matplotlib code that plots the C-alpha trace (Angstrom):
import matplotlib.pyplot as plt

x = [16.4, 18.3, 16.6, 13.5, 14.1, 15.5, 12.5, 10.3, 12.1, 11.8, 8.0, 7.7, 9.9, 7.5, 4.5, 5.9, 7.0, 3.8, 1.8, 4.2, 4.0, -0.4, -0.6, 1.5, -0.9, -3.9, -2.1, -2.4, -5.8, -7.2, -5.3, -6.2, -9.9, -9.8, -8.5, -11.6, -14.6, -18.0, -16.4, -13.8, -14.1, -10.8, -10.9, -7.6, -8.2, -6.0, -5.7, -4.2, -7.8, -10.1, -13.5, -12.6, -10.6, -11.5, -8.9, -9.9, -12.3, -12.5, -15.2, -17.6, -19.7, -20.5, -21.9, -19.5, -17.9, -14.5, -14.0, -16.5, -15.0, -12.6, -14.2, -13.1, -10.4, -9.0, -9.9, -8.2, -5.4, -4.7, -5.3, -2.8, 0.5, 1.3, -2.3, -1.9, -0.9, -2.7, -6.2, -6.9, -9.7, -12.6, -16.2, -17.7, -21.0, -22.1, -24.9, -27.5, -26.9, -24.6, -21.6, -18.2, -14.9, -12.7, -8.5, -7.4, -3.4, -2.6, 0.5, 3.0, 5.2, 9.1, 8.4, 6.1, 2.9, -0.5, -0.6, -3.4, -5.5, -5.7, -8.5, -10.1, -13.8, -15.1, -18.1, -18.8, -22.2, -21.7, -18.9, -21.1, -23.8, -20.3, -19.2, -22.3, -22.0, -18.8, -18.9, -21.8, -19.9, -17.1, -19.1, -19.0, -21.3, -20.8, -22.3, -19.1, -16.3, -14.2, -13.9, -13.2, -15.3, -12.5, -9.2, -9.1, -5.3, -3.7, -3.1, 0.5, 2.9, 5.5, 2.9, 2.1, 5.0, 5.4, 2.6, 3.5, 6.1, 5.2, 2.9, 5.0, 7.8, 4.8, 4.7, 8.2, 9.7, 10.0, 6.6, 8.5, 9.3, 5.9, 4.2, 0.9, -1.7, 0.6, 0.0, -3.3, -3.6, -1.8, -3.5, -6.8, -5.3, -4.8, -8.0, -9.7, -7.5, -8.6, -5.4, -7.2, -8.8, -6.1, -5.6, -2.8, -2.8, -3.4, -0.5, 1.7, 0.8, 1.2, 4.9, 5.5, 4.8, 6.2, 2.6, 0.2, -2.8, -5.3, -3.6, -3.8, -7.3, -8.0, -6.6, -8.9, -11.9]
y = [-29.2, -26.3, -26.8, -26.9, -23.2, -22.2, -23.0, -21.5, -18.6, -18.3, -18.8, -16.1, -13.8, -14.3, -13.8, -10.8, -9.4, -10.4, -8.2, -5.6, -5.4, -5.9, -2.8, -0.8, -1.7, -0.2, 3.2, 3.3, 2.1, 5.0, 7.2, 6.2, 6.6, 9.5, 11.0, 10.2, 10.8, 9.7, 8.1, 5.0, 2.9, 1.1, -2.0, -4.2, -7.9, -10.1, -13.3, -15.1, -15.0, -15.5, -16.2, -12.8, -11.3, -7.8, -5.7, -2.2, -0.7, 3.3, 5.2, 2.4, 2.2, -1.8, -1.9, -4.8, -4.4, -5.3, -9.0, -9.6, -12.5, -12.4, -12.2, -14.9, -13.0, -13.2, -17.0, -17.4, -15.6, -18.0, -21.0, -20.3, -18.2, -17.8, -15.7, -12.4, -9.9, -6.9, -7.1, -4.0, -1.8, -4.9, -4.1, -4.5, -3.9, -2.7, -4.8, -2.5, -2.3, 0.8, 0.0, 0.2, 0.0, -2.2, -2.7, -5.5, -5.3, -9.1, -8.5, -11.0, -11.4, -12.7, -16.1, -15.5, -16.4, -14.2, -12.0, -9.4, -7.7, -4.4, -3.5, 0.0, 0.2, 3.2, 4.3, 4.8, 6.2, 9.3, 10.3, 9.2, 12.4, 14.6, 12.9, 13.6, 17.4, 17.7, 16.1, 18.8, 21.4, 21.0, 20.2, 22.8, 23.5, 20.7, 23.7, 25.8, 22.8, 23.2, 27.1, 28.5, 31.9, 33.4, 32.7, 33.3, 34.9, 38.2, 39.4, 41.3, 42.9, 40.1, 37.9, 40.0, 40.7, 36.8, 36.3, 39.1, 37.7, 34.4, 35.2, 37.4, 34.6, 32.2, 35.1, 34.8, 38.0, 40.6, 42.6, 45.5, 43.7, 42.6, 44.2, 46.0, 43.2, 40.6, 43.2, 43.6, 39.5, 39.7, 42.5, 40.7, 37.4, 39.2, 40.6, 37.3, 35.7, 38.3, 40.1, 43.2, 43.0, 44.3, 47.8, 49.8, 46.9, 48.9, 51.2, 48.4, 46.4, 49.7, 50.0, 45.8, 47.0, 50.4, 52.2, 54.2, 53.1, 54.4, 52.1, 49.0, 50.2, 50.2, 46.7, 45.3, 45.9]
z = [48.3, 46.5, 43.4, 44.5, 46.3, 42.9, 40.9, 43.5, 43.4, 39.5, 39.7, 42.3, 39.8, 37.1, 38.8, 40.3, 37.0, 35.3, 38.0, 37.3, 33.5, 34.3, 36.7, 34.0, 31.6, 34.2, 33.8, 30.2, 29.9, 32.3, 30.4, 27.0, 28.2, 29.7, 26.7, 24.4, 27.2, 25.6, 22.6, 23.2, 26.0, 27.1, 28.5, 30.2, 30.0, 32.6, 30.5, 33.9, 35.4, 31.9, 34.2, 36.0, 33.7, 33.6, 35.4, 34.2, 32.2, 31.2, 29.6, 30.1, 27.0, 27.1, 30.3, 31.8, 35.0, 36.7, 37.4, 34.3, 31.9, 28.7, 25.6, 22.7, 21.5, 24.7, 25.1, 21.8, 23.1, 26.0, 23.8, 21.3, 21.9, 17.8, 17.8, 16.4, 19.1, 17.3, 15.6, 14.3, 13.5, 13.4, 13.5, 16.3, 18.5, 21.9, 23.7, 23.0, 19.3, 18.6, 16.0, 17.1, 15.8, 17.8, 18.2, 20.5, 21.4, 23.1, 26.1, 26.2, 29.4, 29.0, 28.6, 25.6, 26.8, 26.6, 30.1, 29.2, 26.4, 25.6, 24.1, 22.4, 21.4, 19.2, 19.2, 15.6, 16.1, 17.6, 14.5, 12.0, 12.3, 12.8, 9.5, 8.0, 8.6, 7.9, 4.7, 4.0, 5.6, 2.8, -0.3, -3.2, -5.9, -8.8, -11.0, -10.5, -10.0, -13.4, -13.3, -9.6, -9.3, -7.6, -6.3, -2.4, -2.4, -2.6, -5.6, -4.4, -6.2, -6.6, -8.0, -10.6, -11.7, -11.7, -13.8, -16.4, -16.7, -17.7, -19.4, -21.7, -21.8, -23.2, -26.0, -26.3, -25.6, -21.8, -20.7, -22.1, -25.8, -26.7, -29.7, -29.1, -29.9, -27.7, -24.8, -25.2, -24.7, -22.0, -20.0, -20.9, -19.8, -16.2, -15.9, -16.8, -13.8, -11.6, -11.0, -11.7, -8.3, -6.4, -5.6, -7.8, -10.0, -13.4, -12.7, -11.7, -15.0, -17.2, -15.1, -16.2, -20.0, -20.2, -21.0, -19.5, -17.1, -19.8, -22.0, -19.8, -19.0, -22.8, -23.4, -20.8, -22.3]

ax = plt.figure().add_subplot(projection="3d")
ax.plot(x, y, z, "-o")
ax.set_aspect("equal")
plt.show()
């Protein structure tokens, strides 16, 4: 009698624990669905009752209702505890033909049995026009792909100094130690790289090279 009573208590505790787990999953399903309104359907399947498996459906895109039966994946998990617990990003389709990207997450209880599945169905038909628009938005003209027309950064004094010193080092010296032709080549390179576009750049270059501003302008021609 005691043994039967203990077994009954164990079963009751398991049922209660499973129900608590499914109830907590309902909160997750609702929260996920409301985070992506009009975009992602979230369905919680109670695999303990496959004929009336849908426990919750948030952001309904498929037209199903609570109490509807389990899908093929749900039945497969019921039949085989070794069935993969997560099936990620597989192609799917809503009843009206819209393409979807789906993920199915099987939930096991402490005994290792599947008791629920949380499924996300993303309506990719909504995203396709957005993807195309973004692709067009970020596209650039291939005619000028190899040689940028401009550099979108501030040609500040520190950057200018670094450029002058680097170009001088390439020519085997410091900015002031370079000969006339080397300085002229350096100035022309700076001009090609757009450093003359910033305010007071010519004077700053002149100070770094130890020449006059007029000389810098002559070198740049």
